[in-house]
C-alpha positions, 0 to 999 in steps of 0.5 A: 499500500502506497500513501500520498506523500503528505498523508504519510507525513501526517501519519508519521506525526501521529505515530511518532515514527516513519512508515517505511513499509507504506511509502518511500519518501523522495531522496531529493528532499532537502529539509521537511520543515526548512520554513521553521528551520527544521523545528515545527514545535518550537518555531511556528509560522502559521501564515507563512510570514516569517520567511526563514527567520522565526524571529522576524516581524513585519507589518504594514498599515495603509490608511486613506485621509481627505487631507492632502498629503502635506497636511497628513504629513504635518499632523505626523510630525507633532509630538507623539505622532511619529513614535510613542512618546516622541517629541515633535519630529524635526527635519533631517536626521535625529541620532537619539530620541528616547521613547516611552519605556526608555526605548531609544530610536534614531529618526530621519524626516524628509519632508520633500519625500514625506517620509519619516524612518525610525530605527531602533537603537541597541536598548530598545525593547524591539531591537533591531527594527525600522518603521517607515512612514510615508505619505503620498497624494491621492485623488484630488485633495486626499492622501494615503498613509503607508506605515511598515515596521520590520526587523528581527526582535526577540518577540516578533508577535508582540512587536507587530501587535504593539506596532499595529496597535500604536501606529494604526491608531496614529493612522486612524486619528489623522483619517478622522481629523481629516474627515472632521469626525474627531471633532477637529476641523479639517485642515 
């Protein structure tokens, strides 16, 4: 009796030993669990998002606003908007900003490309990592806010959750402010 390859792998997992009499595995098979570096118990990646490094994190947020790109970008420069506990973002490169929780970052602000890049420094809880925030024009007077966080911190799930929560809230707030639904007049 021969079982399909995946069925034999499942049977091997269920009974805890290979089934050589039931199936012959392909001899050219490199590594069965390469996507979790050979360790499917300790290194899980159910959505296939982590690539070959199980500590990799990656999140992306995109929000449309009714503000011009320049107006939305200027809102991102306000204190606490470009990063948790950050002072007002300044044009150019700032080598060290200490955020909430004593987490240092460097920050680069380029108004001509409407981009802010936050890079974690060695004692940051989510080191190493980078957050790129960019605003682009959309439609006649709208804009799109794109925020992408990447890195290889020791706890990628927490990093993604905190990043999505904080930066998603910032993007939502700006979108609400631009629509006037936050009780703040549109710029």
